N, C-alpha and C positions, 0 to 999 in steps of 0.2 A: 215797193213800199220803202219809205225812207226810214233810216235808223237814226235815232236821237243819240248824239254823243255830247255829253255835257262838256263845256269848256270853261272851267273855273280858272280864275287868275292863278298863275303859278303851275298850272297843269302841264306835265311833261317838260318841265324846265329844271334848271339847277336848283331852284327853290324846292320843288317837289322831291327831287333826288336827295337833297340834303335832309329834308324832313323825314323821308323814308329811312335813310341811313341812321338818323338820330333815333327814330322809333325802334328800329332793329337793335341798336346798341342798348337802348333802355330795356327792351325785352330780355336781352342777354344778361344784362346786369341784374335784373330782377330775378331771373331764373337762377343765376349763380348765388345770389343772396338766399334764395329759398333752399337750395341744396345745402349750403353751409348751416343755415338755421335748423334744418331737419337733423343734420348730424349732431349739432349742438344740443338740441332738445332730447335726442336719443342718448346723449352722453358719450358719443363717439369722439375721441380725441382727434383734433385736426392739426396735423403738422403744418408749419408755414409753407412748405413746398406744395402741399395739396391745396391749401387755401389760395396760394398765388396762381396755381394752374387753373383752378376753377374760376377765379375772378377774371383772369386774362382771356378765357375762352369766349369767342364770339359766335360760335357755330351753334345755332339753336337745336339742331338735331342731336349733336353731341351732348349738349347740356340736358336735353330731354332724357337721353339714355342715362346720364349721370344722376339725374333727378330720380328716375325709377330705381336705380341701384342704391341711392341714399336712403331709401325706405327700409332696406334690409341689411345694409352693409354693417359688418361687425367692426371693420377697420376702414378708415377714410381712403386708404390706398385701393380698396376694392372697387371704388368708383371707376377706375381706369382699366379694370380687367375685362377683356372681351370674353363673351361667353354666352 
């Protein structure tokens, strides 16, 4: 039985790789903005060092953990505490 594999223009090329990198970067930026927004809405003060670290992070798993912590953190620095 034959397997159908779509072959769209740009598939498995530098174009697709660039698109996927851009998409991942956009997801990371969006998640970072969400983390900072949650802290702001909750009235948690965000030092510049924390803001910079969150904005510069590109690891979606790390950002996911920080997002979860942003929901209950009393201080912005608590985002980075493993536990």
